[in-house]
N, CA and C atoms as an extended XYZ file, in Angstrom:
363
Properties=species:S:1:pos:R:3:atomname:S:1:resname:S:1:resid:I:1 pbc="F F F"
N       -10.724       48.724       25.943 N   MET     1
C       -10.349       48.812       27.275 CA  MET     1
C        -8.678       49.100       26.673 C   MET     1
N        -8.107       50.198       27.787 N   VAL     2
C        -7.179       50.755       27.939 CA  VAL     2
C        -6.562       49.740       28.996 C   VAL     2
N        -4.932       49.522       28.208 N   LYS     3
C        -4.513       49.157       29.574 CA  LYS     3
C        -3.077       50.237       29.717 C   LYS     3
N        -2.631       50.211       30.878 N   ILE     4
C        -1.865       51.562       30.862 CA  ILE     4
C        -0.677       50.832       32.020 C   ILE     4
N         0.737       51.699       32.353 N   ASN     5
C         1.799       51.132       32.868 CA  ASN     5
C         0.886       51.906       34.390 C   ASN     5
N         0.860       51.539       35.457 N   VAL     6
C         0.877       52.015       36.760 CA  VAL     6
C         1.526       51.413       37.834 C   VAL     6
N         1.580       51.761       39.070 N   ASP     7
C         2.270       50.968       39.740 CA  ASP     7
C         1.399       49.557       40.122 C   ASP     7
N         2.134       48.611       40.854 N   GLU     8
C         1.155       47.716       41.449 CA  GLU     8
C         0.237       48.101       42.470 C   GLU     8
N         0.861       48.701       43.285 N   ALA     9
C        -0.208       48.842       44.556 CA  ALA     9
C        -1.488       50.039       43.759 C   ALA     9
N        -1.146       50.700       42.437 N   TYR    10
C        -2.656       51.348       42.250 CA  TYR    10
C        -3.214       50.798       41.288 C   TYR    10
N        -2.803       49.102       40.770 N   ALA    11
C        -3.720       48.409       40.426 CA  ALA    11
C        -4.640       47.462       41.193 C   ALA    11
N        -3.682       47.351       42.651 N   PHE    12
C        -4.251       46.529       43.686 CA  PHE    12
C        -5.456       47.484       44.392 C   PHE    12
N        -5.094       48.666       44.489 N   ASP    13
C        -6.090       49.774       44.931 CA  ASP    13
C        -7.127       49.635       43.895 C   ASP    13
N        -6.743       49.556       42.162 N   TYR    14
C        -8.364       49.575       41.551 CA  TYR    14
C        -9.043       48.230       41.861 C   TYR    14
N        -8.717       47.295       42.099 N   TYR    15
C        -9.041       46.292       42.170 CA  TYR    15
C        -9.822       45.955       43.520 C   TYR    15
N        -9.298       46.642       44.573 N   CYS    16
C        -9.956       47.070       45.936 CA  CYS    16
C       -11.553       47.490       45.331 C   CYS    16
N       -11.420       48.539       45.217 N   ILE    17
C       -12.637       49.817       44.893 CA  ILE    17
C       -13.781       48.635       44.242 C   ILE    17
N       -13.052       48.034       43.184 N   LEU    18
C       -14.058       46.821       42.407 CA  LEU    18
C       -14.587       46.177       43.140 C   LEU    18
N       -13.712       45.707       44.027 N   ASP    19
C       -14.370       44.262       45.717 CA  ASP    19
C       -14.926       44.796       46.261 C   ASP    19
N       -14.890       46.292       46.625 N   LEU    20
C       -15.979       46.705       47.520 CA  LEU    20
C       -17.122       46.897       46.658 C   LEU    20
N       -17.344       47.372       45.726 N   LYS    21
C       -18.367       47.829       44.903 CA  LYS    21
C       -18.923       46.495       44.503 C   LYS    21
N       -18.026       45.646       44.653 N   LEU    22
C       -18.963       43.948       44.690 CA  LEU    22
C       -19.272       43.535       45.860 C   LEU    22
N       -18.940       43.639       46.831 N   ARG    23
C       -19.218       43.259       47.951 CA  ARG    23
C       -20.788       44.020       48.494 C   ARG    23
N       -20.844       45.203       47.796 N   ASN    24
C       -21.899       45.936       48.075 CA  ASN    24
C       -22.699       45.736       47.257 C   ASN    24
N       -22.679       44.909       46.110 N   ASN    25
C       -24.016       44.647       45.061 CA  ASN    25
C       -23.906       45.834       44.122 C   ASN    25
N       -22.934       46.497       43.792 N   TYR    26
C       -23.153       47.383       42.616 CA  TYR    26
C       -22.692       47.128       41.542 C   TYR    26
N       -22.082       46.415       41.678 N   ILE    27
C       -21.039       45.766       39.801 CA  ILE    27
C       -21.066       44.125       39.941 C   ILE    27
N       -21.261       43.320       39.114 N   PRO    28
C       -21.199       42.080       38.801 CA  PRO    28
C       -20.107       41.593       39.048 C   PRO    28
N       -19.655       40.382       39.732 N   LYS    29
C       -18.805       40.125       39.644 CA  LYS    29
C       -17.859       39.453       38.233 C   LYS    29
N       -18.185       39.569       37.590 N   GLU    30
C       -17.662       39.542       35.928 CA  GLU    30
C       -16.915       40.341       36.178 C   GLU    30
N       -16.678       41.762       36.047 N   THR    31
C       -16.117       43.263       36.276 CA  THR    31
C       -14.789       42.771       36.969 C   THR    31
N       -14.924       42.161       38.355 N   VAL    32
C       -14.361       42.158       39.166 CA  VAL    32
C       -12.863       40.746       38.243 C   VAL    32
N       -14.186       39.931       38.222 N   ASP    33
C       -13.025       38.753       37.526 CA  ASP    33
C       -11.748       39.325       36.678 C   ASP    33
N       -12.197       39.706       35.637 N   VAL    34
C       -11.588       40.689       34.303 CA  VAL    34
C       -10.553       41.107       34.793 C   VAL    34
N       -10.571       42.189       35.859 N   VAL    35
C        -9.164       42.555       36.463 CA  VAL    35
C        -8.278       41.396       37.019 C   VAL    35
N        -8.917       41.475       38.296 N   LYS    36
C        -8.333       39.843       38.677 CA  LYS    36
C        -7.193       38.908       37.906 C   LYS    36
N        -8.031       38.627       36.498 N   ALA    37
C        -7.229       38.162       35.641 CA  ALA    37
C        -6.334       38.699       34.961 C   ALA    37
N        -6.436       39.749       34.849 N   ASP    38
C        -5.442       40.820       34.146 CA  ASP    38
C        -4.278       40.809       35.363 C   ASP    38
N        -4.216       40.840       36.769 N   LEU    39
C        -3.314       41.238       37.313 CA  LEU    39
C        -2.675       39.724       37.713 C   LEU    39
N        -3.381       38.891       37.183 N   ILE    40
C        -2.827       37.414       37.182 CA  ILE    40
C        -1.632       36.971       36.039 C   ILE    40
N        -2.162       37.439       35.326 N   GLU    41
C        -1.424       37.353       33.683 CA  GLU    41
C        -0.066       38.128       34.241 C   GLU    41
N        -0.375       39.090       34.231 N   GLN    42
C         1.052       40.062       34.455 CA  GLN    42
C         2.239       39.502       35.846 C   GLN    42
N         1.373       39.227       37.056 N   ILE    43
C         2.538       38.905       37.775 CA  ILE    43
C         2.251       37.951       38.851 C   ILE    43
N         1.551       37.256       37.966 N   GLY    44
C         1.298       35.314       38.399 CA  GLY    44
C         0.270       35.639       39.654 C   GLY    44
N        -0.030       33.948       39.319 N   LYS    45
C        -1.595       33.687       40.490 CA  LYS    45
C        -1.336       33.419       41.911 C   LYS    45
N         0.288       33.207       42.445 N   GLU    46
C         0.844       33.030       43.457 CA  GLU    46
C         0.804       34.083       44.283 C   GLU    46
N         1.504       35.190       43.669 N   LEU    47
C         1.355       36.539       44.137 CA  LEU    47
C         0.400       37.408       44.162 C   LEU    47
N        -0.477       37.475       43.558 N   VAL    48
C        -2.073       37.712       43.656 CA  VAL    48
C        -2.670       37.429       44.804 C   VAL    48
N        -2.622       36.139       44.668 N   GLU    49
C        -3.330       35.639       45.975 CA  GLU    49
C        -2.660       36.025       47.072 C   GLU    49
N        -1.578       35.524       47.464 N   GLU    50
C        -0.627       36.215       48.529 CA  GLU    50
C        -1.128       37.875       49.124 C   GLU    50
N        -0.971       38.630       48.110 N   ILE    51
C        -1.449       40.091       48.272 CA  ILE    51
C        -2.931       39.743       48.569 C   ILE    51
N        -3.914       39.371       48.173 N   LEU    52
C        -5.485       39.703       48.428 CA  LEU    52
C        -5.741       38.976       49.736 C   LEU    52
N        -4.917       38.096       50.453 N   ASN    53
C        -4.858       37.732       51.390 CA  ASN    53
C        -4.069       38.365       52.339 C   ASN    53
N        -3.268       38.903       52.374 N   SER    54
C        -2.310       39.578       53.122 CA  SER    54
C        -3.353       41.200       53.823 C   SER    54
N        -2.533       41.621       54.939 N   ASN    55
C        -3.165       42.678       55.976 CA  ASN    55
C        -2.811       43.861       55.557 C   ASN    55
N        -1.865       44.024       54.091 N   GLU    56
C        -1.921       44.730       53.547 CA  GLU    56
C        -2.863       45.141       52.733 C   GLU    56
N        -3.167       44.290       52.073 N   TYR    57
C        -4.893       44.328       51.649 CA  TYR    57
C        -5.713       44.844       52.153 C   TYR    57
N        -6.256       44.053       53.276 N   LYS    58
C        -6.776       43.934       54.330 CA  LYS    58
C        -7.237       45.293       54.595 C   LYS    58
N        -6.127       46.109       54.881 N   GLU    59
C        -6.074       47.469       55.330 CA  GLU    59
C        -6.437       48.575       54.114 C   GLU    59
N        -5.756       48.182       53.401 N   LEU    60
C        -6.435       49.179       51.911 CA  LEU    60
C        -7.963       48.803       51.798 C   LEU    60
N        -8.277       47.621       52.271 N   PHE    61
C        -9.620       47.599       51.595 CA  PHE    61
C       -10.449       48.533       52.784 C   PHE    61
N       -10.028       48.412       53.645 N   GLU    62
C       -10.534       49.228       55.291 CA  GLU    62
C       -10.562       50.605       54.904 C   GLU    62
N        -9.442       51.296       53.850 N   ALA    63
C        -9.360       52.679       54.110 CA  ALA    63
C        -9.865       52.644       52.839 C   ALA    63
N       -10.082       52.012       51.692 N   ASN    64
C       -11.463       52.489       50.660 CA  ASN    64
C       -12.411       52.495       51.103 C   ASN    64
N       -13.189       51.073       52.085 N   GLU    65
C       -14.290       51.653       52.777 CA  GLU    65
C       -14.381       52.718       53.297 C   GLU    65
N       -13.889       53.133       54.221 N   LEU    66
C       -13.972       54.457       54.924 CA  LEU    66
C       -13.617       55.929       53.864 C   LEU    66
N       -13.376       55.920       53.039 N   THR    67
C       -13.189       56.946       51.916 CA  THR    67
C       -14.218       56.706       51.294 C   THR    67
N       -14.770       55.130       50.818 N   PHE    68
C       -16.048       55.619       50.389 CA  PHE    68
C       -17.356       55.852       50.838 C   PHE    68
N       -17.108       55.656       52.172 N   ASN    69
C       -18.300       55.583       53.151 CA  ASN    69
C       -18.399       57.173       53.470 C   ASN    69
N       -17.377       57.985       53.631 N   ALA    70
C       -17.389       59.559       53.569 CA  ALA    70
C       -17.520       60.231       52.554 C   ALA    70
N       -17.316       59.698       51.403 N   VAL    71
C       -17.420       60.434       50.117 CA  VAL    71
C       -19.142       60.432       50.128 C   VAL    71
N       -19.823       59.330       50.011 N   ASP    72
C       -20.781       59.412       50.266 CA  ASP    72
C       -21.329       60.264       51.436 C   ASP    72
N       -21.109       60.484       52.308 N   LYS    73
C       -21.557       61.474       53.645 CA  LYS    73
C       -21.252       62.947       53.104 C   LYS    73
N       -20.519       62.816       52.579 N   ALA    74
C       -19.587       64.253       51.832 CA  ALA    74
C       -21.018       64.645       51.089 C   ALA    74
N       -21.693       63.621       50.374 N   LYS    75
C       -22.913       64.247       49.512 CA  LYS    75
C       -24.100       65.280       49.771 C   LYS    75
N       -24.270       64.723       51.502 N   THR    76
C       -24.968       65.069       51.943 CA  THR    76
C       -24.459       66.392       52.958 C   THR    76
N       -23.516       66.844       52.764 N   ASP    77
C       -22.522       67.591       53.834 CA  ASP    77
C       -22.677       67.058       55.556 C   ASP    77
N       -22.811       65.761       55.433 N   ASP    78
C       -22.425       65.056       56.844 CA  ASP    78
C       -21.483       65.078       57.047 C   ASP    78
N       -19.898       65.129       56.211 N   VAL    79
C       -18.906       65.173       56.747 CA  VAL    79
C       -18.677       66.711       56.198 C   VAL    79
N       -16.714       67.001       56.729 N   LEU    80
C       -16.264       68.157       56.175 CA  LEU    80
C       -15.078       67.143       55.075 C   LEU    80
N       -14.924       68.421       54.359 N   ALA    81
C       -14.120       67.754       53.222 CA  ALA    81
C       -13.009       67.261       53.663 C   ALA    81
N       -12.401       68.222       54.847 N   SER    82
C       -11.071       67.713       55.439 CA  SER    82
C       -11.317       66.340       55.841 C   SER    82
N       -11.961       65.283       56.419 N   TYR    83
C       -12.201       64.416       56.295 CA  TYR    83
C       -12.582       63.250       55.726 C   TYR    83
N       -12.951       63.761       54.471 N   VAL    84
C       -12.787       63.121       53.303 CA  VAL    84
C       -11.614       62.934       52.841 C   VAL    84
N       -10.732       64.436       52.908 N   ASP    85
C        -9.353       64.099       52.438 CA  ASP    85
C        -8.490       63.234       53.270 C   ASP    85
N        -8.682       63.309       55.169 N   GLU    86
C        -8.109       62.512       55.300 CA  GLU    86
C        -7.797       60.832       55.359 C   GLU    86
N        -9.260       60.448       54.860 N   CYS    87
C        -9.617       59.050       54.708 CA  CYS    87
C        -8.825       59.033       53.643 C   CYS    87
N        -8.831       59.826       52.281 N   ASN    88
C        -7.957       59.311       51.184 CA  ASN    88
C        -6.695       59.456       51.302 C   ASN    88
N        -6.026       60.454       52.180 N   TYR    89
C        -4.668       60.200       52.425 CA  TYR    89
C        -4.309       58.520       53.383 C   TYR    89
N        -5.153       58.096       54.405 N   ARG    90
C        -4.980       57.049       54.611 CA  ARG    90
C        -5.006       55.940       53.752 C   ARG    90
N        -5.786       56.113       52.528 N   ARG    91
C        -5.513       55.293       51.456 CA  ARG    91
C        -3.923       55.363       51.192 C   ARG    91
N        -4.093       56.524       50.513 N   MET    92
C        -2.713       56.633       49.987 CA  MET    92
C        -1.595       55.716       50.829 C   MET    92
N        -1.641       55.642       52.325 N   ILE    93
C        -0.134       55.076       53.150 CA  ILE    93
C        -0.599       53.738       52.759 C   ILE    93
N        -1.712       53.554       52.798 N   CYS    94
C        -2.073       51.738       52.585 CA  CYS    94
C        -1.285       51.205       51.299 C   CYS    94
N        -1.669       51.868       50.148 N   LYS    95
C        -0.960       51.474       48.540 CA  LYS    95
C         0.601       51.966       48.962 C   LYS    95
N         1.023       52.667       49.819 N   ILE    96
C         2.366       52.699       49.978 CA  ILE    96
C         3.182       51.485       50.433 C   ILE    96
N         2.657       51.024       51.283 N   ASN    97
C         2.813       50.122       52.641 CA  ASN    97
C         2.676       48.736       51.279 C   ASN    97
N         1.640       48.277       50.847 N   LEU    98
C         1.858       47.253       49.707 CA  LEU    98
C         2.933       47.194       48.806 C   LEU    98
N         2.987       48.664       48.323 N   GLN    99
C         4.158       48.628       47.255 CA  GLN    99
C         5.407       47.851       47.959 C   GLN    99
N         5.693       48.710       48.578 N   THR   100
C         6.519       48.784       49.291 CA  THR   100
C         7.101       47.103       49.746 C   THR   100
N         6.281       46.931       50.561 N   LYS   101
C         6.084       45.679       50.813 CA  LYS   101
C         6.931       44.089       49.796 C   LYS   101
N         5.506       44.352       48.650 N   TYR   102
C         5.211       43.605       47.867 CA  TYR   102
C         6.587       43.305       46.187 C   TYR   102
N         6.791       44.926       45.820 N   PHE   103
C         7.221       45.292       45.154 CA  PHE   103
C         8.321       45.932       45.140 C   PHE   103
N         9.072       46.258       46.394 N   ASN   104
C        10.046       46.874       46.871 CA  ASN   104
C        10.629       48.371       46.123 C   ASN   104
N         9.190       48.965       45.827 N   SER   105
C         9.864       50.271       44.890 CA  SER   105
C         8.580       51.215       45.603 C   SER   105
N         9.148       52.437       45.211 N   GLU   106
C         8.426       53.601       45.516 CA  GLU   106
C         7.288       53.644       44.484 C   GLU   106
N         5.903       54.710       45.157 N   LEU   107
C         5.165       54.808       44.228 CA  LEU   107
C         5.728       55.581       43.135 C   LEU   107
N         4.981       55.844       41.864 N   MET   108
C         5.252       56.943       41.031 CA  MET   108
C         3.833       58.206       41.280 C   MET   108
N         3.269       57.621       41.804 N   GLU   109
C         1.916       58.764       42.563 CA  GLU   109
C         2.575       59.571       43.485 C   GLU   109
N         2.245       60.701       43.457 N   VAL   110
C         2.637       61.941       44.657 CA  VAL   110
C         1.096       62.899       44.770 C   VAL   110
N         1.553       62.790       46.435 N   LYS   111
C         0.315       63.342       46.958 CA  LYS   111
C         0.816       64.691       47.546 C   LYS   111
N        -0.404       65.735       47.402 N   ILE   112
C         0.686       66.686       47.327 CA  ILE   112
C        -0.231       67.796       48.883 C   ILE   112
N         0.623       68.464       49.554 N   GLY   113
C        -0.496       69.394       50.282 CA  GLY   113
C        -1.192       68.419       51.606 C   GLY   113
N         0.354       67.306       52.080 N   TYR   114
C        -0.216       67.010       53.712 CA  TYR   114
C         0.532       67.338       54.741 C   TYR   114
N         1.319       68.463       53.891 N   GLU   115
C         2.164       68.840       55.287 CA  GLU   115
C         1.025       69.492       56.519 C   GLU   115
N         0.090       69.745       55.894 N   LYS   116
C        -1.477       70.395       56.528 CA  LYS   116
C        -1.833       69.658       57.381 C   LYS   116
N        -1.749       68.604       57.300 N   LEU   117
C        -2.358       67.579       58.103 CA  LEU   117
C        -1.328       67.335       59.620 C   LEU   117
N        -2.521       67.155       60.468 N   SER   118
C        -1.894       66.986       61.958 CA  SER   118
C        -0.910       65.778       61.515 C   SER   118
N         0.763       65.769       62.481 N   LYS   119
C         0.990       64.200       62.483 CA  LYS   119
C         0.563       63.329       63.248 C   LYS   119
N        -0.718       63.395       63.769 N   ASN   120
C        -1.138       62.590       64.867 CA  ASN   120
C        -2.094       61.550       63.750 C   ASN   120
N        -2.436       61.867       62.564 N   GLY   121
C        -3.467       61.702       61.752 CA  GLY   121
C        -3.163       60.279       61.396 C   GLY   121
């Protein structure tokens, strides 16, 4: 395994994706537990639990679920690529919200090309 420096919200997004896969019986619980233990080791159990029980994490989970389902539908061309991209952008907004609230910093990650999206989305 390799550990790299990433924004905290990026790490919670990764955990969230694993959480989603666990809830859908794609991966074993042990896989999620290892990542949770790493998060706890680095930022503390209290903060990890606070985040995992927050509205920001709930919204991130929902955005990941929406994106996951959109990608699955895109495999059979049931949705447009632009819809998948919009779902992924919603996920990015959720990561920004989590990062800002709990870590008082901006994401290093930068998404480009979203000026093309409607401001109503």
